[in-house]
N, C-alpha and C positions, 0 to 999 in steps of 0.2 A: 504494500500500500504506500502510495506517494502522497506527501502533503507539501503544498507550496505556501509559504508565508510571504506576503507582499507588504512593502512599506513599513518594515520594522525599524525602529530607532535602536540599533544594536549597541549594547555595552558588553564586550566580550571577555573580560570585564572592562577593558579600555574602550573608549567610544569609537565606533566604526561608522556612525552616521546611518542614513537610510539605506537599507539593504533588503533584498529578497533572499529567501532561503529555500532550498529543496531538501526535504526530509524523506528518507527511505531506509528500510532495513535497520532501524534504531539509530541511524547515524545522520549527521549533516553531510549531504552529498555535494552541495554547491552553495556558495554565498557570494553575492556581489550586488552591484547597483541596480541591475535590471535583468531578471530572468525571462528569456523569451517564452511565449506561450507554448505549453507542451501539447502534443497530439492528444485529442480526446480519447483515443483508444487506450491510453495509459491510465485513465480513470483517476487522475490526481485530484485531491480535494484542495481548493484554493481558499485561503483565509486572508483577508485584507486587514492588517492591523492599524492602518490609517495613522501611522506615526507613533503608535504606542511603544513604550520602551520594552525591549526584549533583553533579558539577562540570563546568565547560566542558572540552571537549577541549583538550589542551595545544597551544600553538603553539611549535614549535622554530624560532627565528629565525636559526639558523646551522647549516646542515647541508650536508655535501659530498654532494649528491645523486648525483653521478657518481663519487664516491670521491675521496679526497685522497691525500696522501703524495707519494712520488717523490723525497724528499730523499736517499735512500740508494740510488739507482739504479732501473732499471725494475722489479725484483722487489719494490720497496717501495711500488709504487702500490696503494692500497687499493681493493678492488672496491666498486661502488655498493651501498649498503644496500637490501635488499628490503623489500617492503611491511610484513611483520609486525615488522620491527625498529622501525618507528614505532608501529604500532597496539598491540603488546603492552605498550608503555610509556606508553600513553595519549595519544600524539601523533596528532592528526588533521589538523594543518596543518604543512607544512615549507617553509622558505625556503632555497633553494639558493645556494651560493657556490662560486667557484673559489678555490684556495689558491696554494701555491708554484708548482705546475705549471699555468700558464695558456698553455702552448704546445701540448702534446699533448692537453690537455683544453681544451675551448672553451665559449664562451657558447652557441653553437648546440646543443652536446651537453647543456648544462645545461637549456636551454629544452625540448628534446624529452624529457628525462628527467622534468621537472616534468609535462609533458603525459601521459606514460606513467603516472605515479603518480595523476594525476587520473582516467585511464581505469580504474584499479584501485580507485578509491573514496576516495582521499585528497584533500586540497586542497593545492596546491603553487604557489609562485611562486619567483622567483629574482632575483639581482642580476646585472648585467653586469660585465665586468672581472674582475680577480683581484688578486694581490699587487702587480703591477707597473704602472708608467706608462711609455708610454701604455697605456691599458687595452685588453684584448681585447674587441672589440665585434662586433656583427653588421652594423649599418648604417653603420659608420664613425665614429660618435660616441655618447657616453653619452646625450646628449639625444635622438638619433634612436632609440636602442634603447628607452629608457623611453617615448617618445612613440608608437612604432609597433609594439611587440611586447607583446602582452597580458600575458604572464607576467612581464615584467621591471619591477621596482618601484623599483630604486635601483642603486647601484654599490658593489662590494666583493667580498670583503674586501680592501681596499687596505692593504698592510703599511707600518707606520712603526715606528721604534725597534727595528729588527730587521735582522740581518745578511743576511737573505734578501730584504729589500725592494729597491726600485730607488732608495732614498735620495731620496725626493721632496723638492723644495724647497717653500717656502711658496707661491710663485707657482703652481707646478704643482697643489698641493692646492686653492688657491682657484679656479683655473680649473675643476678637476674638480667641486668642490662647487657652483659656479655652474651648470654644466651639469645636474647632478642636481636642484638646487633649481628651476630654471626648468622643467625637464621635469615635475617634480612639480606645479608650478602649472598647467601646460598640461593635465595628465591627471587630476589628483586622486589620483595615486599618492604613495607615500611620499617619493620624491625625496631619499633620504638617502645619505650616504657612510658605509658600514659599514667601520670602521677596525680592522684587526688590530694589536694592541699586542704587540710583542716584549719582550725582557728589557733592551733598551738603556737606558742611563742618561738619555737625553733624555726618556724617558717620554712625557708628554702635552704637552710644550712646543710642538710644532708646532700642536696644536689650540688652545692658548691664544693663540698668535701669530695664528692664523687668525681667532679671535673679535675680537681687538683691531684687526686690520688689514683688516676687511671689514664689509660691511653684512649679511652672510648670517645668517639665524636660527641660533641655537645648536643647535636640534634637527636641523639638517642633518648635524652631526658626531656620529657614533654609534660610540664606541670599544667594542671587545669584548676579552675576555680580561683585564679590568681587575683581576682577583683573582690574576693570576699572580705578582705580587710585592706584599708588604704595603704598601710605600711607594707603589707605583703605585695601589693601591686608595684610599689616602688622597688622592692627587692627583685621582682620578676623582670621589670624593665632592665635592670642591670645585667640580668642573665642573657638577654638577647644579644648584647655586644660580644658575648663569649660564644655565641652560636646556637643557643637554645631557642626553640620555638615555644611560645607561651599561649595558653588557651584561656580566653575570657568566657565566663558563663553568663547566659542571659536569664538570670533569676531575678525575682522581684526584690527591690531594695527600698526600705523606708527612708524618709527624708532625714531622720535623725540617726540613721544606722552608720556604723563605721565601716562602710563598704562603698564601692562604686558600682552604679548600674552598668550594664554592658555598654550602653550608648556612651555614658560618660567615660568609661575606661577606654573604649576604642578611640574616642575623640582625643583623650589625653595621650594615648599611645601615638597617634598620628602626629600630634603636635610636638612630641618629645624629640623627634629626629631619630628614634630607634629604627632599625631595618624594617621596612614596611612588609617584607615578605615573611616575617617571623612571628606574626600574630594571627590567631584564628579566634572565631567565636562559635560556641556550641550552646545547646539548650539544656542539657541534663534531662531531656524529654523522657517521660515515664518514670523518672526517679523521684524519690521522696526528698522534699526540701524541709528537713526538720530543724527546730530550734530546741536547744537543750538547756536544762537548769544546771546549777553548779555541781549536782550529783550525777550528771550525764543522762538524765531522764528526759524524754521527749515532752515538751510542753506545748508545742504547736507544730503543725505539719502541713505542707503544701505539696503540690505535684508539678514537676517540670513539664513543659510543653514545647514541642518543636516549632509551634507558631510564634514563639518568642523571638526567633531569628528575624523574621520579616518585620515584626513589630519594632525590633531594634533598628533595622535599616530605615524604617519609616520615621522613627524618632530622629535619627541622625540627619536624614534629608530635610526634615522639617526645621532642624536647627541650622540649616544652611550648608552642610557638608556636601561635597560633590559625589555623585553616585559612583564614578570611577575610582574614587579614593576609598570608599566604604566597601565596595563589593568584594575585593580580593580576600578579605578576612573570612568571608562566608563561602568562597568558591575556589579560586585558583590557589590561594595559599594552603588551603586544606588539602587539595588534590596533590600539590607538590610535596607536602610533608608526608602524606600517606602513600605516595607513589601510585597514584591512580591516574595513568596518563591520558585517558579519554574523558576525564571528568573536569569540572570546574572552569571550562572555557567554552565559548562558542566559536568553533572553527571547523573547517572541512575535515572530515575524518573523525571528529569528536562525537561523543554520544549526544543524541538529540534530547538532552535534558534542558528544558527551556521554561522560563517564567515570563509572562507578559504582565507588566505592572500597570495598574490604572492610575488615575490622577492623584489618588490618595496614597499611592505606594503600596497598594495591596495586590494580592495575586488575582488577576482577572482570568487568565488562562494558565494552565500548567500542563506541560508535556513531559513525560518520563519515558526514556528509551523509545522515543518516536510515537508514543500513543498519548492521546489526551486523557487527563485525569480530572481536570477542572476546566469548566467553560463558563464564561461570564460570571465568575465568582462562586460557582456552585459545583460540588463534586459530581462527576458523572460515572466514575469508576470506583467501586467499593471493595473492601476486603471481604473475604469469604464469609465471615460471620457477622458483618456489619448489618446486613438486612434482617438478622434475627434479633 
């Protein structure tokens, strides 16, 4: 099936101006100023975007595909997000993680859930392990999981500076990172350690120690939730000059909270002069967003949503930032870090993961792997069990 998109204002993520695109076989086959009319016998569907902005499908690099939570007992386990929770927010690729509960939730479940989303039209990968060491694996080792299981591209989210972590030592972290790095070399996969940052005063000290005390490339260490405390964010900024890629989380932040919202954090990052290709934004979709008292008990709980990514983009654009400056943290930067060569850009040969933005910066149309999932702001393709 062929689809022709006409008169798109393309941000790839850099601005390309008005373009026509030919989509077929899940890929972008042609892009340029004016595509000649195709023979009627080809049966191509033509959609005139009339100058609307066309951007790459968003890559959510931190999603609890199988659901998160569990910190407040069995009833606090968050159910898995269904297909339209991603696509309605412009997310066409999701990277799954396990969190606090890496006992009753497993890497095997994560892999099969990623495959289910693929069957429903999304693109999905995952990390092995979870908060705790030794990591929960399928083959018995991180290196084996990355090397032998197609969907697994790294390890994480491994918790540090958090009362829920296994309190990993430097030696344990280095051993884990070496497993991930070598597996990445063997396979061409990301081979990163995706690190959950808690509220602990130690902050990023363990990562700094790992960089000083090993030969491992800095890109292997990928801290997330770096905007959860303002001082932690400043720490994270300094790591990017050493080669680390940092991940901002789009969770809700109260006005009086010692944290930066995702929009504020990304704006500050872009203003800081730090390398622009070393920052990403993810949602923690499907994950529990708990608040704890001094004894470590949950006193309040929210749930992450992949739709927060596009909401963050809308906030940044409303604040006057340029779309081409904002987009890479949600698209091309993520694809580069995770070594997903056909993702994160609009280009000939790339996957046809596309989002059409309306005047209010919301998802008007969404295409994943060449098929429409959202039209005129409404989902038209649903997950297997959403109808029930």
